[in-house]
N, C-alpha and C positions, 0 to 999 in steps of 0.2 A: 273137306276144309279144303281150300285151292290151294295150290299151291306159290311159297312165296321167292319169286323171281328178281336175279341177280345180275348183275353187269359188272364187268372188271375192266376197268382202267391200269395197266404195271400190269408189265406180264414176270415181275425179279423175281428172288427165290420167294420174298415173303407172299410174293402173290399168288404164287404158285400152289401156296400153303392153304391160301383160302378157297383156290380153287378144291382142291381137293378135300379142301371140310364142304363144303358146298356140296362138289360131285356125291358125295358121301351122306348126306342128307333127307331122308322120303321126302321130306314135306318143302325141297328145296330145288331149287332149279337154275343154271346161268341160258340168261336167253343172248348173250352180245358179248365179247371183248377186244378191247383196241390196245396197241400198244404203240409207236411209232415206231418202234426199232421193228422193223417188217423180219428179220430173219426171229429174231423171239418171239413174233407173236406166230410164224408158218410153226414154230416147233411145238409151240403149245398148245396150238389150237386142234394141229392133229392128233398131237400125244394123247390126249382128251376126245376128241373128236366136238368138238363146242365154234357157236357160230361168230365171225369172224366179223367185226365191223371197221368196213375201212378205213372211220374218218370217226371223230369224236361227234360229229352228226350224226351224223349214223348211229349208232351207239344210245348214241341222249333218242333221239327217231321210239329207239325200240320202248323206250319208256315201260323198264324197269318195275318195282317196286322197293326194291335197291340200289346203289353205284359204291361199289368198293374204289375208291382211291385211293394207290400203290404206287403211288413215283413219288417223285424225290421232293421233299417239302416245303421248296418256294414255289412250286405248281401248286401247292394242293387249296391254296385262296381263288387263285382265276377261274380255276375245274368247280371248286364248291358253286361258285355263282355263276357257273354258266347250268349245275348239274341242277338248282335249286332258281332258278327261272326257268325250269318246266317244271315244277314244283315236286321234284325225286328225292326223295330219303338218301340222305347220304351216310356212305359209311367211308369212315377217316384210318389211314393206315399213321401212326405215331412219328414223329413228335404234328401236332395239329398241325401245327405253319415255321415258316421260315421262322416270324418273328410273334410276336406280343403286337405286333401291328394289326400282319396278317388276320391270326389268330381272335382276334378284335371282329375284321371284318369277315370273317365265314360265320361266326355268333347271329353274326347281327345280319347275314343276309337269308341266312335258313333260320330265324323266327318272323323276318320282315314275310317269304315264302309263307311258313307252318307247316316244314318239311320235319322230321324225324331224323335224329343226327344219332351216331356212335363208332366209338373208335375200339379198331383193334389192338386192348389191354392184353393178352392170351393170357394171361398170368394169372386175370383178375377170373379167370372161371377155372381154373385148376388146382385138383385136389391138396394138391397144396396150403393156396393158401385160407382154402377155405377152414382145413381145419385148425390151423395156425388162427383167422379170426372165433371160430368157436374157441377155440381153450383160451381168449382175450374177453369172450365177453363172459365165459366162464368160469374168469378169474382165476386159471389153475397155475399163471405165471406166479399169483401173488403178484405184486405190485411193482407196475414199471417203472424203472430206473433208468432203462435207454433204451436206443437201435441205432441202431450203425450199418453202414450198407456199407461191403468191399465191391468192389470191382479190379480184379488186379488178369491181362490181357497181358498174353505175348505176341500177339499182336494184333496192331491195328493197319488195313480192313482184316478183317481173320477170313482166315484163304477163301470159307466159303461164302463171304461176301463183299465180291471185288465187284466194283462198279463205277466208274468217271468221277463217283460226285461221292462216296461212300467217308474217301480219306479228308475232303475238302477242310479246310474253315468255313466254307460261306454257307454248307449246308450238311456235311459229313462230322464225326467224331463221338464216344463211345458217349460224351456229355445228352446226342441228341439220338443217339440210337436206342440205346441202355437204359440212363438212367428216368428214360421216363416211367417207364415202366415202374419201379423202386417207388418213383416220387411221385403215384400216383400208388402208388401201393397204402402208401403210409401216412396219406391222404384218407385214401376208404376208410385205415382203419385207428388215426387219433386225430382225425380234423385235420383244422388249417395248423402249418407250421409257419417258423421267420427264420430266414438263414442271415444270421446274427453278422458273419462272417468265411471270407473264400480266398482261397488262391488255387490261380489256373494258371498249370505253364503250357507254354506252346516250341514250338522249331524255331528253329530260322527264317526258315522258307515261309512267309506271310500265306503263303498257299494253303497249308498242310496245318491238318485241326491238333486239336490237346493233348498232347501228353498226360497231363497228372493234371490231380486237383482234390484237394482234401477242402472240405468246406463243414463248418459247427453250425447249429439251429437247435430251434424251440421250440416243441408244441405250445400252446395256448397253457395246456394246465401243465406247464410249467419240465416236460420228459428232451432229457438231452437228448439231441441227433450227430449222430458223423457222420457223415458222406464221403467216401476215398476212393478216388481214381488212379489207375495208373497202366502204362501199354507200354511192350516195348521193351519187357523185363524178361530176363532167363527165368523162369519156371510155364510150368502149365498152365491156362485161362482157369481160372478159380473164381467165382460170384458168387455170396455170400452177406443173405441179408440176416442182420440178427437183432433180434428183442430178446430184453435182458429182465427176468422177475424173479422178487426176490425165492422166488418157491422151485423156477424151472428157467433156462435161460431155450428159448425154439431160433435155429435158424434153418430157408430155404439153402439149399447151395444148388448154384448149377440150375437154375430156373426149377424143375424138378421131385431134389431131394427134398425131406425134411429130417432134421434132425435133434433129439430134447436131452437135453442133460440137465440134472438135479445134483443140489450139494455135492461134494467130493467124491460126484460120478462122473465116468467116460462121457463122453454124448454118442446115443444108440439114435440108429436110424427104424427111423416106424415109417409105415406104410400107410398111408390114407385109405380109410375107405367108402369114403366117400366120392361121388361122384354126382357135380355138380353139373348143370344143364353149358351146353356150348354157345360162345357166341354166337354161331347160325342160329343156337334154337332163340337164341334172347333177343333175336331180329325179328324170328318169323311168329312169336309165341308177340311179339306189341304188336306187331299190324295187324293178331284178332284178340288185338285188346284183349291178351294174360299178361298176370305178372311175370314179368324179366327184369330183370341185370342191364343194365341199361350203363356204360361211361360215355357221355352228354358231351358237342361242341363247350360246351360253359366248364367244365369239369378238366377238359381239353385243355382249357384255355390257363386253368392256372398252375395245371401244369406245366407250361410256357412262359408264366412269369418263371416260375426258378428255375428255369431250362438259361433263358436268357439271362438269370444275374448271374447264371455258374460260366455262362462262358465269357462274360464281362470280367 
């Protein structure tokens, strides 16, 4: 079986994580890397001994199986148009785009070019999510009576995530950066939902992103959803996605911890034994005609609609 090839556009913190995942995969390889930040490009390509593309055009000419877009959201749509024009498959960082309008452009050009699309939602490939999904399917939680997301952030941008755009109102903020993972997860587990009301707070400086959001939503079969986010507060960072059932409550805490509680008992952390396929596995398997779980641009567009609504 031939190796699946990737080219990388954008070598930021998350881009480097993708590079590590591909490099560690026996059936995949990176054939080209490009970043407009030449200092960062030299640093990453030297560190990982990767081939450098001197321009975006040179990268496209390498004609890899997949091109990963790891750049700021405003650039996703124009890059997707260029990649689709070459007939190449696209793996995009989340959120899908700057806004719904750009997201629709991405869906359209990919469909017209008949290329595969995928999105980097790493949570969907985690053991904790697969364990939660299996428990819901098996009705271990009983009747689901509420879903809640709480994101408490001491700092935004986070200390490890400093760049020129992550804290701006135009492209950054935790609603764009953190909420998409959990909105997509809710959609995957419970189907479509409608946001009925929300309140998003912003600082006086018009250049800076949101500082808080509270929203109420409901699934199509009537399960209430609470969305809650706050940054710049006096506590450690804590992220919790909670599914409340009549028998059990399951919580995904800080991305990778799974906690289960039952009536009148304290929550207990469990270590899932499941080891699901990775996103890179899925990209490889898709091109080889094997069954694989991929979050498409169409699904990313649905998430983008909720993001845009919360930001308004």
